C-alpha atoms as an extended CHARMM CRD file, in Angstrom:
* protein
*
       141  EXT
         1         1  MET       CA            -26.1500000000       27.3210000000        6.1740000000  PROA      1               0.0000000000
         2         2  LYS       CA            -24.3560000000       25.2240000000        8.8120000000  PROA      2               0.0000000000
         3         3  PRO       CA            -20.6540000000       24.4190000000        8.5870000000  PROA      3               0.0000000000
         4         4  LYS       CA            -19.9170000000       20.8890000000        7.3640000000  PROA      4               0.0000000000
         5         5  ILE       CA            -17.6240000000       18.1980000000        8.6900000000  PROA      5               0.0000000000
         6         6  VAL       CA            -16.6110000000       14.8080000000        7.2910000000  PROA      6               0.0000000000
         7         7  LEU       CA            -16.7130000000       11.9430000000        9.7880000000  PROA      7               0.0000000000
         8         8  ALA       CA            -14.9560000000        8.6100000000        9.1810000000  PROA      8               0.0000000000
         9         9  TYR       CA            -18.0190000000        6.4920000000        9.9110000000  PROA      9               0.0000000000
        10        10  SER       CA            -18.1230000000        2.7540000000       10.6770000000  PROA      10              0.0000000000
        11        11  GLY       CA            -21.8190000000        2.4090000000       11.4140000000  PROA      11              0.0000000000
        12        12  GLY       CA            -21.1310000000        1.2750000000       14.9730000000  PROA      12              0.0000000000
        13        13  LEU       CA            -22.2010000000        2.7620000000       18.2710000000  PROA      13              0.0000000000
        14        14  ASP       CA            -19.1640000000        5.0290000000       18.7740000000  PROA      14              0.0000000000
        15        15  THR       CA            -19.2950000000        6.7850000000       15.4130000000  PROA      15              0.0000000000
        16        16  SER       CA            -23.0990000000        6.9970000000       15.5180000000  PROA      16              0.0000000000
        17        17  VAL       CA            -22.9590000000        8.7840000000       18.8850000000  PROA      17              0.0000000000
        18        18  ILE       CA            -20.2480000000       11.1060000000       17.5710000000  PROA      18              0.0000000000
        19        19  LEU       CA            -22.3560000000       11.8780000000       14.4880000000  PROA      19              0.0000000000
        20        20  LYS       CA            -25.3260000000       12.9440000000       16.6340000000  PROA      20              0.0000000000
        21        21  TRP       CA            -23.0540000000       14.8610000000       19.0420000000  PROA      21              0.0000000000
        22        22  LEU       CA            -21.5550000000       16.8380000000       16.1540000000  PROA      22              0.0000000000
        23        23  GLN       CA            -25.0530000000       17.6800000000       14.9020000000  PROA      23              0.0000000000
        24        24  ILE       CA            -26.5710000000       18.6290000000       18.2500000000  PROA      24              0.0000000000
        25        25  GLU       CA            -23.7030000000       20.0670000000       20.2890000000  PROA      25              0.0000000000
        26        26  LYS       CA            -21.5260000000       21.5660000000       17.5580000000  PROA      26              0.0000000000
        27        27  LYS       CA            -24.3590000000       22.4860000000       15.1400000000  PROA      27              0.0000000000
        28        28  LEU       CA            -22.5820000000       20.8860000000       12.1610000000  PROA      28              0.0000000000
        29        29  ASP       CA            -23.8650000000       19.1680000000        9.0420000000  PROA      29              0.0000000000
        30        30  VAL       CA            -22.1690000000       15.7740000000        9.0600000000  PROA      30              0.0000000000
        31        31  ILE       CA            -21.0100000000       13.9550000000        5.9500000000  PROA      31              0.0000000000
        32        32  ALA       CA            -20.4190000000       10.2700000000        6.7200000000  PROA      32              0.0000000000
        33        33  PHE       CA            -17.3630000000        8.7810000000        4.9890000000  PROA      33              0.0000000000
        34        34  ILE       CA            -17.4090000000        4.9750000000        4.8150000000  PROA      34              0.0000000000
        35        35  ALA       CA            -14.4850000000        2.9030000000        3.5380000000  PROA      35              0.0000000000
        36        36  ASP       CA            -15.5530000000       -0.0600000000        1.3920000000  PROA      36              0.0000000000
        37        37  ILE       CA            -12.9400000000       -2.7440000000        1.9840000000  PROA      37              0.0000000000
        38        38  GLY       CA            -15.1800000000       -5.5860000000        0.8550000000  PROA      38              0.0000000000
        39        39  GLN       CA            -17.3300000000       -5.9740000000        3.9670000000  PROA      39              0.0000000000
        40        40  LYS       CA            -20.6090000000       -6.4950000000        1.9620000000  PROA      40              0.0000000000
        41        41  ASP       CA            -23.5020000000       -6.7520000000        4.4760000000  PROA      41              0.0000000000
        42        42  GLU       CA            -21.8080000000       -4.5330000000        7.0550000000  PROA      42              0.0000000000
        43        43  LEU       CA            -21.4200000000       -1.8300000000        4.4060000000  PROA      43              0.0000000000
        44        44  LYS       CA            -25.1710000000       -1.7740000000        3.7580000000  PROA      44              0.0000000000
        45        45  ILE       CA            -25.8390000000       -1.5730000000        7.4940000000  PROA      45              0.0000000000
        46        46  ALA       CA            -23.3270000000        1.2740000000        7.9320000000  PROA      46              0.0000000000
        47        47  LYS       CA            -24.9110000000        3.2590000000        5.0770000000  PROA      47              0.0000000000
        48        48  SER       CA            -28.3700000000        2.6900000000        6.5170000000  PROA      48              0.0000000000
        49        49  ASN       CA            -27.2350000000        3.7250000000       10.0160000000  PROA      49              0.0000000000
        50        50  ALA       CA            -25.6400000000        6.9210000000        8.6880000000  PROA      50              0.0000000000
        51        51  VAL       CA            -28.8910000000        7.9190000000        7.0060000000  PROA      51              0.0000000000
        52        52  LYS       CA            -30.9470000000        7.0180000000       10.1110000000  PROA      52              0.0000000000
        53        53  MET       CA            -28.6200000000        9.0950000000       12.2910000000  PROA      53              0.0000000000
        54        54  GLY       CA            -29.1790000000       12.1220000000       10.0600000000  PROA      54              0.0000000000
        55        55  ALA       CA            -25.9980000000       12.3910000000        7.9900000000  PROA      55              0.0000000000
        56        56  LYS       CA            -26.4920000000       15.0420000000        5.2990000000  PROA      56              0.0000000000
        57        57  LYS       CA            -24.5580000000       12.9150000000        2.8290000000  PROA      57              0.0000000000
        58        58  VAL       CA            -22.9870000000        9.4470000000        2.8070000000  PROA      58              0.0000000000
        59        59  ILE       CA            -19.8000000000        8.9040000000        0.8030000000  PROA      59              0.0000000000
        60        60  VAL       CA            -18.5870000000        5.3490000000        0.2270000000  PROA      60              0.0000000000
        61        61  ALA       CA            -14.9920000000        5.0360000000       -0.9900000000  PROA      61              0.0000000000
        62        62  ASP       CA            -13.8630000000        1.8640000000       -2.7500000000  PROA      62              0.0000000000
        63        63  LEU       CA            -10.6600000000        0.9020000000       -0.9420000000  PROA      63              0.0000000000
        64        64  LYS       CA            -10.5400000000       -2.7250000000       -2.0280000000  PROA      64              0.0000000000
        65        65  ASN       CA             -7.2300000000       -2.4510000000       -3.8980000000  PROA      65              0.0000000000
        66        66  ILE       CA             -4.3040000000       -0.8750000000       -2.1010000000  PROA      66              0.0000000000
        67        67  PHE       CA             -0.7500000000       -0.4870000000       -3.4040000000  PROA      67              0.0000000000
        68        68  VAL       CA              2.0360000000       -0.6020000000       -0.8040000000  PROA      68              0.0000000000
        69        69  VAL       CA              5.7410000000        0.2410000000       -1.0830000000  PROA      69              0.0000000000
        70        70  ASN       CA              7.5960000000       -1.2500000000        1.9040000000  PROA      70              0.0000000000
        71        71  PRO       CA             10.6560000000        0.4800000000        3.3610000000  PROA      71              0.0000000000
        72        72  ASN       CA             12.8850000000       -2.1860000000        1.7810000000  PROA      72              0.0000000000
        73        73  GLY       CA             11.5960000000       -1.2600000000       -1.6960000000  PROA      73              0.0000000000
        74        74  GLU       CA              9.3080000000       -4.2700000000       -2.1230000000  PROA      74              0.0000000000
        75        75  THR       CA              5.9620000000       -3.4420000000       -3.6480000000  PROA      75              0.0000000000
        76        76  LYS       CA              2.7130000000       -5.3240000000       -3.4150000000  PROA      76              0.0000000000
        77        77  THR       CA             -0.9380000000       -4.9120000000       -4.2030000000  PROA      77              0.0000000000
        78        78  ILE       CA             -3.2820000000       -5.7820000000       -1.3920000000  PROA      78              0.0000000000
        79        79  ASN       CA             -6.9030000000       -6.5910000000       -2.0470000000  PROA      79              0.0000000000
        80        80  SER       CA             -9.7390000000       -7.0980000000        0.3640000000  PROA      80              0.0000000000
        81        81  SER       CA             -9.4540000000      -10.8930000000        0.4390000000  PROA      81              0.0000000000
        82        82  SER       CA             -7.1110000000      -10.7890000000        3.4430000000  PROA      82              0.0000000000
        83        83  PRO       CA             -7.0200000000       -8.4210000000        6.4260000000  PROA      83              0.0000000000
        84        84  LEU       CA             -4.3430000000       -5.7470000000        6.8450000000  PROA      84              0.0000000000
        85        85  SER       CA             -2.1450000000       -5.5160000000        9.8940000000  PROA      85              0.0000000000
        86        86  PHE       CA              0.7680000000       -3.4910000000       11.2140000000  PROA      86              0.0000000000
        87        87  VAL       CA              1.7630000000       -6.3830000000       13.4990000000  PROA      87              0.0000000000
        88        88  ILE       CA              2.1450000000      -10.1040000000       12.8290000000  PROA      88              0.0000000000
        89        89  LEU       CA             -0.9660000000      -11.8090000000       14.1610000000  PROA      89              0.0000000000
        90        90  ASP       CA             -1.0250000000      -14.9290000000       11.9850000000  PROA      90              0.0000000000
        91        91  ASN       CA              0.0050000000      -16.0570000000        8.5170000000  PROA      91              0.0000000000
        92        92  ASP       CA             -3.2120000000      -14.9260000000        6.7990000000  PROA      92              0.0000000000
        93        93  VAL       CA             -2.6680000000      -11.1730000000        7.1860000000  PROA      93              0.0000000000
        94        94  GLN       CA             -0.9670000000       -8.7950000000        4.7610000000  PROA      94              0.0000000000
        95        95  LEU       CA              1.7390000000       -7.1610000000        6.8490000000  PROA      95              0.0000000000
        96        96  ILE       CA              2.3610000000       -3.4390000000        6.3790000000  PROA      96              0.0000000000
        97        97  TYR       CA              5.6920000000       -2.3430000000        7.8340000000  PROA      97              0.0000000000
        98        98  PRO       CA              6.1410000000        0.9780000000        9.6540000000  PROA      98              0.0000000000
        99        99  GLY       CA              7.4410000000        3.5330000000        7.1550000000  PROA      99              0.0000000000
       100       100  SER       CA              5.5850000000        1.9630000000        4.2330000000  PROA      100             0.0000000000
       101       101  ILE       CA              4.0480000000        4.2050000000        1.6060000000  PROA      101             0.0000000000
       102       102  ILE       CA              0.4050000000        3.3130000000        1.0270000000  PROA      102             0.0000000000
       103       103  TYR       CA             -1.4600000000        4.3630000000       -2.1300000000  PROA      103             0.0000000000
       104       104  ILE       CA             -5.1970000000        3.9980000000       -2.4660000000  PROA      104             0.0000000000
       105       105  PRO       CA             -6.2840000000        4.4920000000       -6.0860000000  PROA      105             0.0000000000
       106       106  GLN       CA             -9.3470000000        6.5420000000       -6.8400000000  PROA      106             0.0000000000
       107       107  SER       CA            -11.8040000000        5.3990000000       -9.4410000000  PROA      107             0.0000000000
       108       108  ALA       CA            -11.9780000000        8.0220000000      -12.1280000000  PROA      108             0.0000000000
       109       109  LYS       CA            -13.4590000000        8.5680000000      -15.5300000000  PROA      109             0.0000000000
       110       110  LEU       CA            -11.3270000000        9.2820000000      -18.5600000000  PROA      110             0.0000000000
       111       111  MET       CA             -8.9360000000       12.1070000000      -17.8530000000  PROA      111             0.0000000000
       112       112  ASN       CA             -6.6720000000       14.3010000000      -19.8840000000  PROA      112             0.0000000000
       113       113  PRO       CA             -2.8670000000       13.8560000000      -19.7270000000  PROA      113             0.0000000000
       114       114  ALA       CA             -2.4300000000       16.7880000000      -17.3210000000  PROA      114             0.0000000000
       115       115  GLN       CA             -4.8530000000       15.2290000000      -14.8280000000  PROA      115             0.0000000000
       116       116  ALA       CA             -3.1210000000       11.8460000000      -15.1280000000  PROA      116             0.0000000000
       117       117  ALA       CA              0.2790000000       13.4850000000      -14.5790000000  PROA      117             0.0000000000
       118       118  SER       CA             -0.9890000000       15.3200000000      -11.4910000000  PROA      118             0.0000000000
       119       119  ILE       CA             -2.0760000000       11.9860000000       -9.9880000000  PROA      119             0.0000000000
       120       120  TRP       CA              0.9330000000        9.8570000000      -10.9430000000  PROA      120             0.0000000000
       121       121  ALA       CA              3.7880000000       12.3670000000      -10.5160000000  PROA      121             0.0000000000
       122       122  PRO       CA              3.6540000000       12.4540000000       -6.6700000000  PROA      122             0.0000000000
       123       123  ILE       CA              3.3730000000        8.6620000000       -6.5310000000  PROA      123             0.0000000000
       124       124  ILE       CA              6.3770000000        8.1030000000       -8.7850000000  PROA      124             0.0000000000
       125       125  SER       CA              8.3120000000       10.8170000000       -6.9650000000  PROA      125             0.0000000000
       126       126  SER       CA              7.6500000000        9.1840000000       -3.5700000000  PROA      126             0.0000000000
       127       127  ILE       CA              8.7070000000        5.7830000000       -4.8570000000  PROA      127             0.0000000000
       128       128  ALA       CA             11.8780000000        7.2270000000       -6.4000000000  PROA      128             0.0000000000
       129       129  LEU       CA             12.7350000000        9.0450000000       -3.1690000000  PROA      129             0.0000000000
       130       130  SER       CA             12.1850000000        5.8800000000       -1.1160000000  PROA      130             0.0000000000
       131       131  LEU       CA             14.3340000000        3.7890000000       -3.4420000000  PROA      131             0.0000000000
       132       132  THR       CA             17.0910000000        6.4220000000       -3.4480000000  PROA      132             0.0000000000
       133       133  SER       CA             17.0620000000        6.5440000000        0.3530000000  PROA      133             0.0000000000
       134       134  LEU       CA             17.3280000000        2.7660000000        0.5020000000  PROA      134             0.0000000000
       135       135  SER       CA             20.2050000000        2.7880000000       -1.9490000000  PROA      135             0.0000000000
       136       136  VAL       CA             22.0880000000        5.3720000000        0.1130000000  PROA      136             0.0000000000
       137       137  LEU       CA             21.4810000000        3.3970000000        3.3110000000  PROA      137             0.0000000000
       138       138  ASN       CA             22.7050000000        0.1800000000        1.6750000000  PROA      138             0.0000000000
       139       139  ASN       CA             25.8540000000        1.8590000000        0.3320000000  PROA      139             0.0000000000
       140       140  ASN       CA             26.7160000000        3.2740000000        3.7800000000  PROA      140             0.0000000000
       141       141  ASN       CA             26.6500000000       -0.1490000000        5.4280000000  PROA      141             0.0000000000
């Protein structure tokens, strides 16, 4: 059984070449990971390309709703209707500031309270730490 590797796969030329290179040169089974951010037709093409290129498995992750905590404590939910950017390009982008905490929820079936706590505890802890840091910084000014 060959070792496996997960490749962030776009369906384009670069990642397709890398997929084949990993299979041929490194003798690895490649699992193609595709992020679904609402691209519709391109998503179908990427999945098809991954299969054609010989990926052992194709995983598509639904990343259409993203929760962001900015360094100033502001929170916002970003959906796939507008592009994301780390720099200001125009007024139609959702700006993500350096130092922001980005949460991408996973779709899950019903879970017991312990599972829910294991998912939410780190998120709440990170938010609390960020807000505390901001409070300390504001009080020192």
